[in-house]
C-alpha positions in Angstrom: 73.2 56.4 49.6 75.4 58.5 47.0 75.7 58.2 43.1 78.6 59.6 41.5 77.7 59.7 37.7 79.9 60.6 34.6 78.9 61.3 31.2 80.9 61.2 28.4 79.4 62.9 24.9 81.7 61.6 21.5 83.2 64.0 19.3 80.4 65.4 17.2 81.3 63.9 14.1 63.1 38.9 30.1 66.6 40.9 32.3 68.7 38.7 33.1 72.3 39.5 35.2 75.0 40.6 33.0 77.6 38.1 32.3 80.9 39.5 32.7 82.7 40.9 29.4 86.3 39.8 28.3 89.0 42.1 29.0 87.0 43.5 32.1 88.0 43.4 35.8 85.0 43.0 38.2 84.5 44.8 40.9 84.7 44.1 44.8 81.7 45.9 46.4 82.5 46.0 50.3 79.6 44.9 52.7 77.0 47.8 53.1 78.6 49.7 50.0 76.0 51.9 49.0 78.2 53.9 46.6 78.9 53.3 43.4 80.0 55.6 40.2 78.3 55.0 37.0 79.9 56.5 33.9 77.0 56.4 30.8 78.6 57.2 27.5 76.6 59.1 24.9 76.4 58.2 21.5 79.9 57.0 19.9 80.2 57.0 16.7 83.5 55.5 16.9 85.5 56.5 13.5 88.5 54.1 13.6 90.5 57.6 11.7 89.8 59.2 15.5 90.7 56.5 18.0 92.9 59.0 19.6 90.4 61.4 20.6 88.5 58.3 22.4 91.5 57.6 24.2 91.7 60.8 25.7 88.1 60.9 26.2 88.8 57.3 28.5 91.7 58.9 30.2 89.6 61.8 31.9 87.6 58.5 33.7 90.4 56.0 34.6 91.5 58.1 37.8 87.8 58.9 38.8 87.5 54.6 38.0 90.4 53.9 40.4 89.6 56.3 43.1 86.3 54.7 43.5 87.6 51.1 42.9 89.8 51.9 45.6 87.2 53.1 47.9 85.7 49.7 47.1 82.2 51.4 45.4 80.9 49.5 42.0 81.8 51.2 38.7 80.9 50.3 35.8 79.9 51.8 32.2 77.1 52.0 30.0 77.2 53.1 26.6 74.0 54.3 24.7 74.6 52.8 21.8 75.0 53.7 18.5 78.6 52.5 18.5 79.4 53.5 14.6 80.2 56.2 12.6 77.3 56.1 10.5 79.2 57.0 7.7 82.3 55.3 5.4 85.0 55.7 7.5 88.0 54.0 4.7 87.7 50.9 6.8 86.6 48.5 4.2 89.4 48.3 0.9 86.8 46.8 -1.3 83.7 49.6 -0.5 83.6 53.3 -0.6 80.7 53.8 0.8 80.4 51.1 2.9 78.9 52.0 6.1 81.6 51.9 9.6 78.0 51.7 11.8 76.6 48.0 12.3 79.6 46.1 11.3 81.6 43.4 12.6 84.9 45.6 12.5 82.6 48.3 14.3 81.1 45.9 16.9 84.5 44.4 18.2 86.1 47.9 18.2 83.9 49.2 20.2 84.0 46.1 22.7 88.0 46.3 22.6 87.0 50.1 23.5 84.4 49.6 26.2 86.5 47.0 28.0 89.5 49.2 28.0 88.5 51.0 30.7 88.6 47.9 32.9 85.3 48.0 34.9 82.3 45.7 33.8 80.3 47.6 30.8 77.2 47.1 29.2 75.3 48.7 25.6 71.7 49.9 25.8 71.9 49.8 21.6 70.6 51.7 19.4 69.7 52.1 15.8 73.1 52.4 14.3 74.2 49.3 15.5 72.4 47.9 13.3 72.8 49.3 10.3 75.7 47.0 9.2 73.7 47.1 5.6 76.6 46.0 3.2 77.9 42.7 5.5 74.1 41.3 7.4 71.3 40.6 5.2 68.7 40.7 8.2 68.3 42.5 11.8 68.5 38.9 13.3 72.2 38.3 11.9 73.3 41.5 12.9 72.0 41.7 16.6 74.3 38.3 16.7 77.0 39.6 16.1 76.3 42.4 18.0 75.7 40.4 20.7 78.5 38.3 20.6 81.2 41.2 20.2 80.0 42.6 23.2 79.5 39.0 25.5 76.2 39.5 25.6 73.2 37.3 26.0 70.4 39.3 25.5 70.2 43.5 23.9 68.6 43.9 27.2 70.9 43.9 30.8 70.1 44.2 34.7 73.5 44.3 36.6 74.0 45.3 40.6 76.3 47.9 40.8 75.6 48.8 44.9 73.4 47.1 47.4 69.8 47.3 46.3 70.4 49.3 43.3 70.5 47.8 39.8 71.4 49.2 36.7 68.8 47.9 33.8 69.0 48.7 29.9 67.0 48.0 27.2 68.5 48.1 23.8 66.4 47.9 20.0 67.0 45.0 18.1 65.5 45.9 14.6 66.8 48.5 12.0 65.2 47.0 8.9 62.4 45.5 10.1 60.9 48.2 12.3 57.7 49.0 11.0 56.6 52.6 12.6 60.2 54.0 12.4 62.2 55.6 10.3 65.8 56.6 10.5 67.1 60.1 10.6 
């Protein structure tokens, strides 16, 4: 079995099989394929003012993905969550203090970015992904928006990336209501 592994670190600043996300292409595996490529994207902390930087990072992956797909390899992207910047990013003209992380706008922008790789993607939700404190009253409301934006049925995922090879992830489901955690 051969594994190609790529890692993108963002600029500073009950398991069920994952459903195909809107805007992603399916990966066709050749019979007996045991080779695959998984890109693991570190805490993106997307800042809508700096999307050109994310596009540059994405452009490094596309040739790798194209080659893998043409060779019949399974290709997937996994984001390690913390999708949005945990500060005000001038994204809401009605508030100069609202954090971008965890907002509907954040999740929609992250889903668009992750979908732009044109391969199946999943997210391991992080604590900042439920940080839409000004927009949502509860973790449940915030989590439902996160799931809807990313076309997920559950915060967990299990995806077959090659013969006898599963990619499994579990994400955060609590932020406000987490009794034994604190936010940095």
